[in-house]
Backbone as CSV, one residue per row, in Angstrom:
resi,resn,N_x,N_y,N_z,CA_x,CA_y,CA_z,C_x,C_y,C_z
1,MET,0.820,-1.206,0.005,0.107,0.010,-0.093,0.834,1.179,0.022
2,ASN,0.442,2.310,-0.611,1.165,3.600,-0.711,1.453,4.169,0.633
3,ASN,2.881,4.475,0.761,3.313,4.991,2.091,2.662,6.138,2.408
4,PHE,2.235,7.019,1.512,1.600,8.326,1.850,0.240,8.002,2.548
5,LEU,-0.442,7.054,2.024,-1.747,6.620,2.610,-1.659,6.164,3.964
6,GLN,-0.593,5.242,4.136,-0.483,4.667,5.551,0.012,5.781,6.545
7,GLN,0.938,6.598,6.152,1.518,7.723,6.911,0.330,8.730,7.197
8,GLY,-0.587,9.086,6.307,-1.569,9.937,6.412,-2.608,9.429,7.308
9,ILE,-2.981,8.150,7.265,-3.883,7.451,8.271,-3.431,7.531,9.676
10,ALA,-2.206,7.258,9.738,-1.495,7.266,11.147,-1.593,8.688,11.680
11,ALA,-1.246,9.708,10.794,-1.397,11.004,11.358,-2.745,11.467,11.660
12,ALA,-3.775,11.032,10.910,-5.129,11.339,11.222,-5.586,10.710,12.478
13,LYS,-5.206,9.531,12.831,-5.535,8.761,14.003,-4.901,9.447,15.244
14,ALA,-3.599,9.997,14.917,-2.901,10.747,16.060,-3.450,12.150,16.250
15,GLY,-4.345,12.572,15.457,-4.868,13.979,15.633,-4.123,15.118,14.946
16,ASP,-3.063,14.753,14.172,-2.336,15.707,13.404,-2.927,15.926,12.097
17,LYS,-4.029,16.800,12.026,-4.732,16.909,10.818,-3.955,17.600,9.770
18,ALA,-3.033,18.475,10.148,-2.314,19.297,9.046,-1.320,18.326,8.286
19,LYS,-0.733,17.437,9.075,0.152,16.410,8.502,-0.575,15.452,7.658
20,ALA,-1.754,14.960,8.250,-2.625,14.018,7.552,-3.113,14.645,6.260
21,PHE,-3.549,15.851,6.274,-4.040,16.538,5.060,-2.882,16.383,3.924
22,GLN,-1.680,16.735,4.344,-0.655,16.867,3.343,-0.314,15.443,2.836
23,LEU,-0.210,14.455,3.735,0.063,13.055,3.233,-0.971,12.391,2.318
24,LEU,-2.313,12.645,2.765,-3.395,12.038,2.201,-3.686,12.758,0.821
25,SER,-3.301,13.901,0.707,-3.503,14.627,-0.547,-2.534,14.120,-1.474
26,ARG,-1.412,13.785,-1.072,-0.389,13.118,-2.125,-0.819,11.703,-2.348
27,ALA,-1.448,10.995,-1.418,-1.929,9.633,-1.764,-3.123,9.838,-2.675
28,ALA,-3.943,10.849,-2.692,-5.041,10.959,-3.541,-4.718,11.137,-5.015
29,GLN,-3.384,11.419,-5.261,-2.804,11.611,-6.642,-2.562,10.302,-7.264
30,ASP,-2.487,9.142,-6.520,-2.144,7.839,-6.902,-3.461,7.070,-7.119
31,SER,-3.683,6.736,-8.331,-5.027,5.885,-8.699,-5.356,4.750,-7.765
32,SER,-4.164,4.024,-7.378,-4.405,2.881,-6.557,-4.909,3.137,-5.148
33,THR,-4.622,4.234,-4.589,-5.038,4.719,-3.303,-5.871,5.939,-3.142
34,ALA,-6.323,6.353,-4.347,-7.093,7.743,-4.409,-8.384,7.632,-3.640
35,GLU,-9.234,6.514,-3.879,-10.496,6.423,-3.232,-10.326,6.283,-1.648
36,GLN,-9.480,5.574,-1.123,-9.327,5.550,0.234,-8.719,6.782,0.832
37,ALA,-7.862,7.457,0.039,-7.276,8.749,0.608,-8.268,9.835,0.580
38,TRP,-9.236,9.897,-0.391,-10.273,10.953,-0.332,-11.238,10.702,0.822
39,LEU,-11.444,9.409,1.050,-12.425,9.058,2.164,-11.788,9.459,3.472
40,TRP,-10.565,9.336,3.674,-9.874,9.664,4.877,-9.797,11.209,4.979
41,LEU,-9.540,11.910,3.815,-9.550,13.346,3.760,-10.832,13.978,4.289
42,SER,-12.006,13.203,3.959,-13.270,13.790,4.285,-13.351,13.851,5.887
43,GLY,-12.598,13.084,6.490,-12.606,13.178,8.124,-11.477,14.076,8.558
44,VAL,-10.652,14.656,7.779,-9.636,15.507,8.203,-9.991,17.003,7.928
45,VAL,-10.753,17.330,6.954,-11.102,18.760,6.622,-11.995,19.369,7.690
46,SER,-12.137,20.724,7.565,-12.701,21.318,8.672,-14.297,21.705,8.398
47,THR,-14.776,21.728,7.179,-16.056,22.236,7.034,-16.920,21.135,6.269
48,ASP,-18.254,21.211,6.319,-19.019,20.215,5.651,-18.910,20.362,4.163
49,GLY,-18.701,21.535,3.664,-18.442,21.742,2.239,-17.256,21.045,1.837
50,GLU,-16.164,21.140,2.525,-14.867,20.473,2.156,-15.151,18.912,2.241
51,ARG,-15.869,18.535,3.344,-16.201,17.214,3.416,-16.960,16.526,2.291
52,LEU,-18.025,17.345,1.812,-18.694,16.872,0.594,-17.907,16.866,-0.650
53,PHE,-17.004,17.734,-0.779,-16.080,17.825,-1.853,-15.291,16.416,-1.980
54,CYS,-14.695,16.021,-0.841,-13.898,14.863,-0.777,-14.749,13.621,-1.051
55,LEU,-15.974,13.624,-0.554,-16.834,12.458,-0.719,-17.228,12.396,-2.235
56,GLY,-17.434,13.513,-2.791,-17.761,13.544,-4.163,-16.697,12.913,-5.074
57,ASN,-15.374,13.221,-4.581,-14.260,12.662,-5.370,-14.182,11.054,-5.229
58,VAL,-14.515,10.658,-3.951,-14.681,9.206,-3.730,-15.780,8.549,-4.684
59,LEU,-16.942,9.218,-4.786,-17.976,8.667,-5.618,-17.624,8.794,-7.193
60,ARG,-16.824,9.613,-7.532,-16.380,9.770,-8.957,-15.511,8.696,-9.151
61,ILE,-14.754,8.096,-8.247,-13.929,6.966,-8.458,-14.816,5.724,-8.434
62,ASN,-15.559,5.605,-7.298,-16.448,4.530,-7.094,-17.816,4.889,-6.808
63,PRO,-18.756,5.011,-7.830,-20.067,5.533,-7.506,-20.881,4.610,-6.432
64,ASN,-20.457,3.391,-6.318,-21.196,2.613,-5.269,-20.435,2.491,-3.898
65,ASN,-19.545,3.297,-3.571,-18.792,3.187,-2.404,-19.937,3.263,-1.194
66,PRO,-20.022,2.308,-0.409,-21.206,2.106,0.518,-21.176,3.081,1.645
67,HIS,-19.942,3.614,1.925,-19.875,4.629,2.986,-19.958,6.065,2.571
68,ALA,-19.274,6.385,1.400,-19.290,7.883,0.964,-20.815,8.229,0.383
69,LYS,-21.552,7.205,-0.237,-22.737,7.515,-0.813,-23.784,8.019,0.250
70,PRO,-23.984,7.372,1.293,-24.959,7.880,2.327,-24.520,9.126,2.987
71,ALA,-23.320,9.257,3.350,-22.713,10.353,3.997,-22.789,11.693,3.086
72,ALA,-22.616,11.476,1.737,-22.780,12.718,0.760,-24.311,13.015,0.595
73,THR,-25.112,12.104,0.639,-26.530,12.260,0.576,-27.094,13.061,1.793
74,MET,-26.561,12.766,3.021,-26.991,13.444,4.144,-26.591,14.834,4.190
75,LEU,-25.352,15.138,3.691,-24.792,16.502,3.523,-25.677,17.311,2.560
76,ARG,-25.928,16.638,1.328,-26.653,17.537,0.389,-28.092,17.720,0.900
77,GLN,-28.697,16.818,1.656,-30.018,17.151,2.294,-30.109,18.294,3.086
78,LYS,-28.812,18.468,3.810,-28.721,19.570,4.806,-28.404,20.901,3.973
79,GLY,-28.392,20.909,2.654,-28.189,22.186,1.906,-26.807,22.456,1.829
80,VAL,-25.797,21.488,1.947,-24.441,21.812,1.857,-23.890,21.825,0.375
81,PHE,-23.076,22.711,0.007,-22.511,22.761,-1.298,-20.999,22.436,-1.165
82,PRO,-20.447,21.777,-2.109,-18.993,21.264,-2.098,-18.070,22.569,-2.238
83,SER,-16.953,22.510,-1.426,-15.991,23.531,-1.612,-14.635,22.959,-1.571
84,ALA,-13.777,23.484,-2.263,-12.372,22.929,-2.382,-11.753,22.910,-1.048
85,PRO,-11.139,21.823,-0.540,-10.629,21.736,0.854,-9.329,22.641,0.940
86,THR,-9.070,23.269,2.105,-7.797,23.814,2.383,-7.061,23.276,3.720
87,PRO,-5.774,23.295,3.642,-5.085,22.662,4.657,-5.582,23.164,6.042
88,PRO,-5.737,22.270,7.006,-6.170,22.758,8.337,-5.104,23.558,9.074
89,ALA,-5.465,24.320,10.079,-4.490,25.162,10.707,-3.466,24.290,11.552
90,VAL,-2.310,24.605,11.598,-1.301,23.839,12.369,-1.465,24.156,13.913
91,VAL,-1.807,23.197,14.629,-1.922,23.380,16.003,-0.528,23.083,16.727
92,GLN,-0.050,24.054,17.443,1.250,23.781,18.087,1.118,22.855,19.292
93,PRO,1.922,21.841,19.285,1.813,20.739,20.295,2.341,21.390,21.648
94,PRO,2.003,20.742,22.749,2.498,21.273,24.053,3.892,20.853,24.176
95,ALA,4.529,21.416,25.136,6.047,21.220,25.356,6.162,19.748,25.606
96,PRO,7.239,19.110,24.954,7.449,17.704,25.137,7.945,17.344,26.556
97,VAL,7.683,16.279,27.041,7.974,15.671,28.320,9.026,14.666,27.991
98,THR,10.113,14.692,28.498,11.183,13.706,28.404,10.748,12.441,28.834
99,PRO,10.630,11.428,28.031,10.205,10.129,28.532,11.409,9.386,29.184
100,ARG,10.923,8.480,30.112,11.975,7.585,30.761,12.318,6.479,29.726
101,PRO,13.613,6.278,29.691,14.056,5.208,28.696,13.409,3.862,29.093
102,ILE,12.864,3.141,28.054,12.380,1.786,28.217,12.894,0.894,27.123
103,ALA,13.022,-0.334,27.520,13.382,-1.267,26.497,12.401,-1.680,25.540
104,VAL,12.675,-1.604,24.271,11.659,-1.817,23.265,11.903,-3.235,22.714
105,PRO,11.182,-4.123,22.839,11.472,-5.454,22.187,11.345,-5.511,20.859
106,GLN,12.197,-6.214,20.221,12.186,-6.405,18.720,11.039,-7.238,18.291
107,SER,10.399,-6.787,17.262,9.322,-7.615,16.708,9.361,-7.560,15.264
108,SER,8.750,-8.553,14.710,8.719,-8.720,13.190,7.930,-7.652,12.642
109,PRO,8.105,-7.174,11.453,7.367,-6.161,10.785,5.918,-6.750,10.493
110,GLN,4.926,-5.845,10.736,3.560,-6.180,10.513,3.233,-6.025,9.005
111,PRO,2.364,-6.925,8.526,1.990,-6.857,7.089,1.215,-5.547,6.806
112,ALA,1.200,-5.022,5.609,0.450,-3.903,5.347,-0.949,-4.181,5.383
113,ALA,-1.756,-3.107,5.877,-3.091,-3.353,5.982,-3.852,-3.425,4.564
114,SER,-4.883,-4.312,4.498,-5.557,-4.455,3.294,-6.599,-3.241,3.027
115,ILE,-6.987,-3.072,1.799,-7.876,-2.036,1.432,-9.229,-2.171,2.269
116,ALA,-9.699,-3.290,2.518,-10.904,-3.463,3.316,-10.669,-2.977,4.835
117,GLN,-9.555,-3.346,5.278,-9.169,-2.777,6.754,-9.197,-1.381,6.730
118,VAL,-8.482,-0.860,5.738,-8.378,0.767,5.618,-9.743,1.385,5.519
119,GLN,-10.605,0.753,4.736,-11.918,1.334,4.676,-12.709,1.270,5.742
120,ASP,-12.598,0.204,6.487,-13.410,-0.045,7.874,-12.822,0.988,8.898
121,ASP,-11.511,1.139,8.816,-10.843,2.192,9.905,-11.386,3.479,9.388
122,ALA,-11.465,3.817,8.194,-12.050,5.211,7.788,-13.417,5.458,8.277
123,VAL,-14.262,4.472,8.066,-15.672,4.526,8.509,-15.742,4.819,10.039
124,ALA,-14.910,4.138,10.809,-14.897,4.257,12.149,-14.438,5.606,12.598
125,TRP,-13.416,6.017,11.866,-12.828,7.439,12.054,-13.887,8.504,11.806
126,LEU,-14.607,8.392,10.754,-15.704,9.314,10.259,-16.807,9.226,11.426
127,GLY,-17.253,8.063,11.808,-18.155,7.980,12.857,-17.723,8.670,14.201
128,SER,-16.461,8.593,14.536,-16.113,9.228,15.870,-16.071,10.788,15.692
129,LEU,-15.697,11.181,14.463,-15.820,12.593,14.166,-17.277,13.176,14.263
130,ALA,-18.194,12.437,13.715,-19.674,12.720,13.753,-20.192,12.897,15.033
131,THR,-19.739,11.909,16.037,-20.170,11.848,17.386,-19.569,13.043,18.068
132,GLU,-18.368,13.280,17.813,-17.648,14.539,18.475,-18.347,15.702,18.206
133,HIS,-18.884,16.002,16.970,-19.538,17.212,16.534,-20.992,17.159,16.767
134,GLY,-21.525,16.189,17.471,-23.027,16.121,17.701,-23.887,15.718,16.572
135,ALA,-23.254,15.158,15.441,-24.048,14.830,14.325,-24.635,13.272,14.538
136,LYS,-25.732,13.102,13.877,-26.250,11.649,13.973,-25.491,10.818,13.066
137,PRO,-25.367,9.514,13.487,-24.470,8.508,12.574,-25.249,8.302,11.282
138,VAL,-24.571,8.072,10.280,-25.129,7.828,8.976,-25.659,6.493,8.968
139,VAL,-26.901,6.316,8.550,-27.520,5.023,8.502,-27.462,4.530,6.986
140,VAL,-26.908,3.436,6.870,-26.681,2.812,5.530,-27.964,1.992,5.332
141,ALA,-28.785,2.401,4.265,-29.996,1.768,3.928,-29.742,0.361,3.200
142,PRO,-30.866,-0.565,3.318,-30.581,-1.723,2.543,-30.485,-1.488,1.074
143,ASP,-30.185,-2.630,0.222,-30.063,-2.372,-1.122,-31.545,-1.908,-1.735
144,GLU,-31.484,-1.637,-3.060,-32.740,-1.113,-3.725,-33.819,-2.203,-3.649
145,ASN,-33.611,-3.461,-3.951,-34.627,-4.493,-4.065,-35.248,-4.605,-2.706
146,GLU,-34.459,-4.622,-1.554,-34.996,-4.941,-0.201,-35.882,-3.636,0.092
147,MET,-35.417,-2.400,-0.198,-36.220,-1.286,0.151,-37.534,-1.317,-0.569
148,THR,-37.477,-1.742,-1.900,-38.790,-1.841,-2.684,-39.703,-2.806,-1.960
149,ALA,-39.220,-3.855,-1.453,-40.186,-4.824,-0.803,-40.585,-4.298,0.579
150,HIS,-39.812,-3.495,1.268,-40.304,-3.001,2.496,-41.297,-1.852,2.224
151,PHE,-41.187,-0.993,1.126,-42.190,-0.024,0.808,-43.498,-0.728,0.401
152,LYS,-43.365,-1.813,-0.255,-44.686,-2.615,-0.786,-45.395,-3.068,0.592
153,TYR,-44.667,-3.716,1.485,-45.294,-4.116,2.707,-45.889,-3.189,3.433
154,ALA,-45.238,-1.922,3.661,-45.780,-0.832,4.307,-47.100,-0.285,3.681
155,ALA,-47.099,-0.168,2.350,-48.309,0.300,1.655,-49.446,-0.716,1.859
156,LEU,-49.155,-1.961,1.802,-50.203,-2.939,1.917,-50.781,-2.900,3.306
157,GLU,-49.954,-2.806,4.344,-50.378,-2.859,5.639,-51.210,-1.492,6.053
158,LEU,-50.734,-0.348,5.390,-51.424,0.941,5.651,-52.849,0.871,4.983
159,ALA,-52.829,0.233,3.775,-54.135,0.027,2.980,-55.183,-0.619,3.789
160,ASN,-54.599,-1.773,4.681,-55.479,-2.585,5.475,-55.757,-1.868,6.917
161,ASN,-55.368,-0.616,7.063,-55.663,0.255,8.213,-54.943,-0.388,9.417
162,LYS,-53.689,-0.933,9.220,-52.813,-1.289,10.314,-52.109,-0.045,10.845
163,PRO,-52.063,0.151,12.217,-51.413,1.297,12.874,-49.880,1.518,12.342
164,PRO,-49.523,2.665,12.193,-48.165,2.997,11.658,-47.124,2.362,12.649
165,MET,-47.371,2.440,13.992,-46.353,2.078,14.980,-46.181,0.550,14.819
166,PHE,-47.274,-0.282,14.379,-47.104,-1.671,14.315,-46.358,-2.019,13.106
167,ILE,-46.432,-1.237,12.103,-45.755,-1.498,10.883,-44.181,-1.198,11.092
168,VAL,-44.017,-0.113,11.816,-42.572,0.207,12.020,-41.951,-0.844,12.935
169,LYS,-42.676,-1.448,13.865,-42.166,-2.568,14.711,-41.945,-3.799,13.890
170,GLU,-42.781,-4.098,12.879,-42.597,-5.173,12.093,-41.378,-5.041,11.217
171,LEU,-41.289,-3.879,10.626,-40.021,-3.634,9.819,-38.718,-3.774,10.639
172,THR,-38.827,-3.279,11.836,-37.574,-3.425,12.723,-37.338,-4.877,12.938
173,ASN,-38.392,-5.669,13.172,-38.083,-7.108,13.459,-37.453,-7.769,12.270
174,ARG,-37.715,-7.154,11.025,-37.208,-7.684,9.846,-35.660,-7.329,9.644
175,GLY,-35.223,-6.603,10.464,-33.727,-6.261,10.496,-33.407,-4.810,10.119
176,LEU,-34.482,-3.863,9.979,-34.198,-2.493,9.684,-33.969,-1.780,10.968
177,GLN,-33.249,-0.779,10.909,-32.973,0.159,12.007,-34.316,0.966,12.130
178,SER,-34.550,1.313,13.379,-35.880,2.028,13.561,-35.958,3.353,12.896
179,GLU,-34.826,3.959,12.625,-34.962,5.243,11.894,-35.326,5.080,10.467
180,VAL,-34.761,4.003,9.806,-35.098,3.651,8.390,-36.570,3.170,8.491
181,ALA,-37.052,2.360,9.289,-38.293,1.859,9.275,-39.333,3.001,9.339
182,SER,-39.104,3.872,10.386,-40.021,5.085,10.474,-40.075,5.877,9.214
183,ARG,-38.930,6.122,8.657,-38.862,6.854,7.363,-39.694,6.174,6.246
184,ILE,-39.577,4.920,6.033,-40.340,4.178,5.146,-41.920,4.319,5.421
185,VAL,-42.267,4.101,6.628,-43.776,4.195,6.976,-44.208,5.686,6.653
186,ASN,-43.405,6.656,7.146,-43.898,8.113,6.855,-43.969,8.382,5.396
187,GLU,-42.977,8.001,4.683,-43.034,8.269,3.122,-44.123,7.616,2.399
188,THR,-44.375,6.306,2.808,-45.397,5.575,2.328,-46.820,6.244,2.612
189,GLN,-46.995,6.657,3.922,-48.232,7.418,4.307,-48.407,8.562,3.491
190,SER,-47.345,9.425,3.226,-47.472,10.560,2.338,-47.818,10.281,0.797
191,LEU,-47.278,9.310,0.428,-47.583,8.837,-0.992,-48.926,8.489,-1.071
192,LEU,-49.497,7.499,-0.247,-50.885,7.112,-0.233,-51.860,8.292,-0.013
193,LYS,-51.522,9.329,0.943,-52.357,10.376,1.003,-52.366,11.284,-0.191
194,LYS,-51.226,11.419,-0.945,-51.248,12.125,-2.154,-52.093,11.408,-3.199
195,ALA,-51.871,10.048,-3.348,-52.682,9.404,-4.307,-54.202,9.469,-4.057
196,ARG,-54.607,9.427,-2.877,-56.062,9.584,-2.496,-56.578,11.019,-2.840
197,GLY,-55.736,11.933,-2.515,-56.102,13.354,-2.950,-56.168,13.465,-4.383
198,GLU,-55.320,12.896,-5.184,-55.417,13.022,-6.718,-56.758,12.308,-7.229
199,LYS,-56.985,11.167,-6.613,-58.217,10.440,-6.961,-59.504,11.217,-6.925
200,HIS,-59.535,11.904,-5.676,-60.834,12.755,-5.309,-60.802,14.037,-6.116
201,LYS,-59.625,14.504,-6.537,-59.549,15.839,-7.411,-60.214,15.388,-8.727
202,LYS,-59.746,14.077,-9.189,-60.213,13.653,-10.634,-61.779,13.585,-10.524
203,ARG,-62.298,13.015,-9.448,-63.783,12.834,-9.343,-64.451,14.277,-9.271
204,MET,-63.815,15.260,-8.565,-64.443,16.586,-8.560,-64.383,17.146,-10.017
205,THR,-63.260,17.040,-10.732,-63.164,17.575,-12.099,-64.228,16.942,-13.040
206,ARG,-64.407,15.541,-12.829,-65.398,14.843,-13.723,-66.820,15.350,-13.445
207,GLY,-67.161,15.507,-12.058,-68.438,15.896,-11.699,-68.674,17.377,-12.234
208,ALA,-67.674,18.222,-12.108,-67.909,19.665,-12.626,-68.045,19.600,-14.155
209,LEU,-67.421,18.864,-14.817,-67.527,18.867,-16.337,-68.900,18.214,-16.654
210,TRP,-69.404,17.211,-16.026,-70.775,16.754,-16.310,-71.761,17.714,-15.923
211,THR,-71.661,18.449,-14.950,-72.645,19.484,-14.479,-72.794,20.649,-15.472
212,ILE,-71.413,21.124,-15.953,-71.447,22.218,-16.806,-71.931,21.726,-18.208
213,ALA,-71.608,20.596,-18.669,-72.217,20.116,-19.882,-73.689,19.948,-19.888
214,GLY,-74.360,19.455,-18.744,-75.729,19.458,-18.562,-76.287,20.715,-18.617
215,LEU,-75.686,21.723,-18.039,-76.433,23.112,-17.885,-76.230,23.859,-19.326
216,VAL,-75.091,23.658,-20.008,-74.908,24.196,-21.341,-75.990,23.583,-22.298
217,LEU,-76.144,22.378,-22.328,-77.028,21.737,-23.269,-78.560,22.193,-22.873
218,THR,-78.866,22.269,-21.571,-80.218,22.574,-21.260,-80.463,23.985,-21.603
219,CYS,-79.540,24.965,-21.314,-79.766,26.385,-21.647,-79.732,26.564,-23.057
220,GLY,-78.832,25.852,-23.788,-78.776,25.971,-25.338,-80.122,25.538,-25.928
221,SER,-80.621,24.483,-25.592,-81.867,23.989,-26.225,-83.025,24.759,-25.892
222,TYR,-83.011,25.369,-24.584,-84.171,26.329,-24.239,-84.045,27.568,-25.016
223,LEU,-82.896,28.173,-25.252,-82.705,29.348,-26.007,-83.104,29.186,-27.462
224,PHE,-82.859,28.040,-28.021,-83.167,27.821,-29.489,-84.538,27.100,-29.687
225,ALA,-85.262,26.834,-28.576,-86.500,26.250,-28.836,-87.555,27.449,-29.225
226,SER,-88.431,27.074,-30.227,-89.280,28.043,-30.714,-90.369,28.288,-29.563
227,ASP,-91.240,29.312,-29.758,-92.297,29.743,-28.715,-93.249,28.528,-28.594
228,GLY,-93.346,28.045,-27.326,-94.124,27.000,-26.997,-93.644,25.654,-27.509
229,GLY,-92.405,25.650,-27.899,-91.788,24.520,-28.365,-91.052,23.663,-27.191
230,SER,-90.525,22.673,-27.457,-90.021,21.706,-26.335,-88.406,21.940,-26.474
231,TYR,-87.909,21.783,-25.211,-86.409,21.808,-25.147,-85.964,20.597,-24.134
232,VAL,-84.632,20.395,-24.193,-84.036,19.317,-23.552,-83.602,19.632,-22.182
233,LEU,-84.030,19.019,-21.079,-83.599,19.204,-19.761,-82.581,18.065,-19.373
234,CYS,-81.351,18.320,-19.345,-80.308,17.272,-19.068,-80.209,17.164,-17.498
235,TRP,-81.292,16.719,-16.924,-81.321,16.651,-15.380,-80.336,15.502,-14.913
236,GLY,-80.237,14.561,-15.727,-79.309,13.342,-15.213,-77.931,13.794,-15.074
237,ALA,-77.364,14.541,-16.203,-75.987,14.941,-16.129,-75.764,16.011,-15.028
238,ILE,-76.775,16.842,-14.865,-76.603,17.983,-13.817,-76.556,17.285,-12.377
239,ILE,-77.627,16.445,-12.123,-77.664,15.843,-10.771,-76.510,14.792,-10.563
240,PHE,-76.174,13.955,-11.350,-75.159,12.950,-11.069,-73.735,13.759,-11.107
241,GLY,-73.604,14.779,-11.920,-72.380,15.602,-12.012,-72.173,16.287,-10.642
242,LEU,-73.320,16.986,-10.178,-73.161,17.593,-8.785,-72.896,16.539,-7.647
243,ILE,-73.528,15.302,-7.752,-73.101,14.263,-6.637,-71.646,13.955,-6.893
244,ASP,-71.255,13.778,-8.025,-69.824,13.376,-8.193,-68.916,14.522,-7.687
245,PHE,-69.197,15.631,-7.958,-68.421,16.844,-7.533,-68.245,16.983,-5.967
246,PHE,-69.392,16.883,-5.216,-69.442,16.988,-3.809,-68.823,15.813,-3.168
247,VAL,-68.975,14.675,-3.703,-68.466,13.405,-3.103,-66.902,13.615,-3.207
248,GLY,-66.373,13.983,-4.312,-65.008,14.158,-4.447,-64.484,15.358,-3.692
249,LEU,-65.119,16.430,-3.494,-64.728,17.554,-2.675,-64.623,17.140,-1.281
250,ILE,-65.671,16.371,-0.873,-65.488,15.967,0.647,-64.264,14.919,0.849
251,GLY,-64.116,14.107,-0.138,-62.984,13.097,-0.005,-61.738,13.823,-0.085
252,TRP,-61.677,14.840,-0.930,-60.289,15.732,-1.015,-60.027,16.438,0.174
253,VAL,-61.099,16.998,0.817,-60.848,17.909,1.947,-60.445,16.849,3.182
254,SER,-61.040,15.719,3.356,-60.806,14.829,4.318,-59.301,14.256,4.225
255,SER,-58.813,14.137,2.942,-57.503,13.572,2.705,-56.334,14.531,2.968
256,GLN,-56.645,15.949,3.250,-55.644,16.880,3.378,-55.268,16.878,4.876
């Protein structure tokens, strides 16, 4: 593994962000370590805009990175815009304390960390930073097929008038985190509410059109009828149109 990446990770873990930024920036120029270097840089920079810039570079290299994708989505939802990172300010260390000499046993060199280990360490590092700044941890959602199945289940249960809290509990029992389960139920409720509203609006529109058509035909035939002649009274279109309109109106109001 690139020495700049290893040294940058070590500096980041030691809290030396300025040194870590310098080393990881150099590691980011190497295609073999760029993805991990940018992921670690996102935990070294100072602002959310710089963090989103680094995560964006991770996703340009690997659009399916399972850690950068949800983190970048969370920042965008907060209204953050990416900005080019700048080196962190150098913090002067306290005066060194002369250590007592100790014997250091010789040990065989440790093998270089694998890419998977580096990525797991990076995620742990980002999580500790999020906790330190009071942010909520990033919740990694299930894959797309699982999410689709969970949404279908929530929609079916809501259509059967099951209580939302019951559905959240069932989704949690299926292995989802409570935050994700609540979000699925809330979004499904919103979609069903919107669908019902659209259905009632269409009924209102249909009723209004039938009523207007019946009135126009009735008035037109009356105006063109000769003295003492007959005219057409479209009472069916008018009455059933009004019924359709008011039933749709009541349903639309109750769905809001």
